[in-house]
C-alpha positions in Angstrom: 91.2 107.4 118.5 91.0 106.0 114.9 88.1 103.7 114.1 87.2 101.6 111.1 84.4 104.1 110.2 87.1 106.8 109.7 88.2 105.0 106.5 84.7 104.8 104.9 83.7 108.4 104.1 80.4 109.9 103.0 82.3 111.2 99.9 82.6 107.6 98.8 79.5 106.0 100.3 78.4 103.0 98.2 74.9 101.6 98.3 72.6 99.3 96.4 75.0 96.6 95.3 72.8 93.5 95.0 74.0 90.0 96.0 74.0 88.8 92.5 76.7 91.3 91.6 79.0 89.6 94.0 78.7 86.4 92.0 80.5 88.2 89.2 83.4 88.9 91.5 84.4 85.2 91.7 86.4 85.4 88.5 88.0 88.6 89.8 89.1 86.8 93.0 90.5 83.8 91.1 92.4 86.2 88.8 94.0 88.0 91.7 94.8 84.7 93.4 96.5 83.5 90.3 98.5 86.7 90.0 99.6 86.4 93.6 100.6 82.8 93.3 102.7 83.3 90.1 104.4 86.6 91.1 104.5 86.2 95.0 102.9 89.7 95.1 100.9 90.7 98.2 97.5 91.8 97.1 94.1 92.6 98.6 90.8 93.9 97.4 88.8 96.5 99.4 85.0 96.3 99.3 83.6 99.8 100.0 80.0 98.6 100.0 80.4 96.0 102.6 83.3 97.9 104.2 85.7 95.0 104.4 88.2 93.0 102.4 86.8 91.0 99.5 90.2 89.2 99.0 93.5 88.9 100.7 96.5 87.0 99.2 98.3 84.4 101.1 101.8 85.9 100.9 102.8 85.9 104.6 105.4 88.7 104.4 102.9 91.5 105.3 100.3 89.6 107.3 101.9 90.2 110.7 101.7 86.6 111.7 98.0 86.1 110.7 96.7 83.9 107.9 95.1 85.5 104.9 91.7 84.2 106.1 92.2 85.9 109.5 93.2 89.2 107.9 90.2 89.1 105.5 87.9 88.5 108.5 89.5 91.4 110.4 89.2 93.9 107.6 90.4 97.3 108.5 90.8 96.2 112.1 94.0 94.6 110.9 95.5 98.1 110.4 94.2 99.4 113.7 95.9 96.5 115.4 99.1 96.5 113.4 99.9 100.1 112.4 101.5 102.5 114.9 98.9 104.7 116.5 100.6 107.9 115.4 100.4 106.7 111.7 96.8 105.7 111.8 95.8 109.4 111.7 98.0 109.8 108.7 96.2 106.9 106.9 92.8 108.5 107.5 94.1 111.8 106.2 95.5 110.1 103.1 92.1 108.4 102.7 90.2 111.7 102.9 92.7 113.6 100.6 92.7 110.7 98.1 88.9 110.7 97.7 88.8 114.5 97.5 91.2 114.3 94.6 89.5 111.4 93.0 86.0 113.0 93.1 87.3 116.0 91.0 88.3 113.6 88.2 85.8 113.0 85.4 84.0 109.6 86.0 85.3 108.1 82.8 89.0 108.8 83.8 88.8 107.6 87.4 89.7 104.0 86.8 93.1 105.1 85.4 94.4 106.6 88.7 96.5 105.1 91.5 97.5 106.4 94.9 100.7 105.4 96.6 101.9 105.9 100.2 104.1 104.4 102.9 103.5 103.4 106.5 104.8 100.9 109.1 103.4 97.5 110.0 104.1 96.1 113.4 104.7 92.4 113.9 105.6 91.9 117.5 108.8 94.0 118.0 109.4 94.1 114.2 108.6 97.3 112.4 108.5 97.2 108.6 108.0 100.2 106.3 105.7 99.2 103.5 104.3 100.8 100.3 100.6 100.7 99.4 99.5 101.2 95.8 95.7 101.5 95.5 93.6 101.7 92.4 89.9 101.3 91.5 88.8 98.0 90.1 85.0 98.5 89.8 83.0 101.7 90.0 79.4 102.3 90.6 77.4 103.9 87.7 77.9 107.3 89.5 81.6 106.8 89.7 82.0 105.8 93.4 84.6 103.2 94.1 83.0 99.8 94.9 86.1 97.6 94.7 89.7 98.7 94.8 92.9 96.7 94.5 96.0 97.2 96.6 99.5 96.0 96.0 101.7 95.8 99.1 105.5 95.9 98.9 108.6 97.0 100.8 109.0 100.8 100.6 111.9 102.3 98.7 112.0 105.1 101.2 113.0 105.1 104.9 110.2 107.3 106.3 106.3 107.1 106.2 104.3 109.3 103.9 105.5 110.0 100.4 102.0 110.3 99.1 101.5 110.4 95.4 98.6 110.2 92.9 99.5 109.0 89.4 97.6 108.4 86.2 98.5 105.5 83.9 101.0 106.3 81.1 101.5 109.8 82.4 104.9 111.1 83.7 103.3 114.0 85.6 102.0 113.1 89.1 100.7 114.8 92.2 102.3 114.8 95.7 100.3 115.4 98.8 101.8 117.4 101.7 100.6 116.4 105.2 101.7 119.8 106.4 99.8 122.1 104.0 97.2 119.4 103.3 97.4 120.1 99.6 98.2 118.3 96.4 101.0 119.7 94.2 101.7 118.8 90.6 105.2 117.4 89.9 107.1 116.4 86.8 107.9 112.7 86.7 111.3 111.1 86.9 112.7 109.4 83.8 115.8 107.3 83.3 117.9 107.5 80.2 119.0 104.3 78.5 122.5 104.2 80.1 121.0 104.7 83.6 118.5 101.8 82.9 121.4 99.6 81.7 123.4 100.3 84.9 120.4 99.6 87.1 119.5 96.4 85.3 123.1 95.1 85.4 123.3 96.0 89.1 120.1 94.0 89.6 121.7 91.0 87.9 124.6 91.2 90.4 127.4 92.7 88.3 130.1 94.7 90.1 130.9 98.2 89.0 134.0 96.9 87.2 132.0 94.4 85.3 129.3 97.0 84.4 132.0 99.3 83.1 133.5 96.5 81.0 130.1 95.4 79.6 129.0 99.0 78.7 132.5 100.1 77.5 132.7 102.8 80.1 135.3 103.8 82.6 134.8 102.8 86.3 134.6 106.5 87.2 131.8 107.0 84.7 129.8 104.2 86.2 130.3 105.6 89.7 129.2 109.0 88.4 126.1 107.6 86.8 125.2 105.6 89.9 125.5 108.8 92.0 123.3 110.6 89.5 120.7 107.9 89.6 120.6 108.0 93.4 120.2 111.8 93.3 117.5 111.7 90.6 115.5 109.0 92.5 116.2 110.5 96.0 117.5 107.2 97.3 120.7 106.2 99.2 121.8 102.9 97.7 121.3 100.5 94.8 118.7 98.4 96.6 116.5 101.5 97.2 117.1 102.6 93.6 116.0 99.2 92.2 112.9 99.2 94.4 112.0 102.7 93.4 112.5 101.9 89.7 110.4 98.8 89.9 107.6 100.5 91.9 107.4 103.4 89.5 107.8 101.3 86.3 111.0 103.1 85.2 112.7 100.0 83.8 
């Protein structure tokens, strides 16, 4: 049975953070709160020293009926209560593999990395597949993660997993296999200008006929380009393509 302690590993044990250091986090909390209010993003900040949440945004979409204050007080118990039991083991495996990867990176580079993965949240009978993007915010002098920020959004996939480690401004990324329990380097996906135009116009609600007219293309060319985009991004429809493109900063 998964417990909260399973998420706080010796490989990232944090000690010796004095109370006066937490006074400096007030501006951080206000900044995240402002970002959440202005963008409607769902955000939270993990505190690996106190082993709880330092901040939880008020966007109700992923709070499973709780208030932000209640989720903050629950900490990781929120996930033990609202993630399917069979996926809780996956989350602890991702946690272990993520820190194993992270600890092999030079200390001065660690702040530039982000891990992304998908899992379900339960809200009564409703089951929602979400994406988590987690990145360090503050490190200890030895390079341990003290505070980490997480952005929560709807997943662009339809199955849990899809575990990736990415570095800022780098196309190459690493995928983690739950079967082999190994990371594998992958070349990143890129969209050309025509593909970006088609996705952006689709996001604005234009039909394929209208897109063809605006880009001076035939309707068959637009259909072919859309099919190519879906194949490249490994998605099934335009909604998933737009979500993927937004999540991976392709536009």
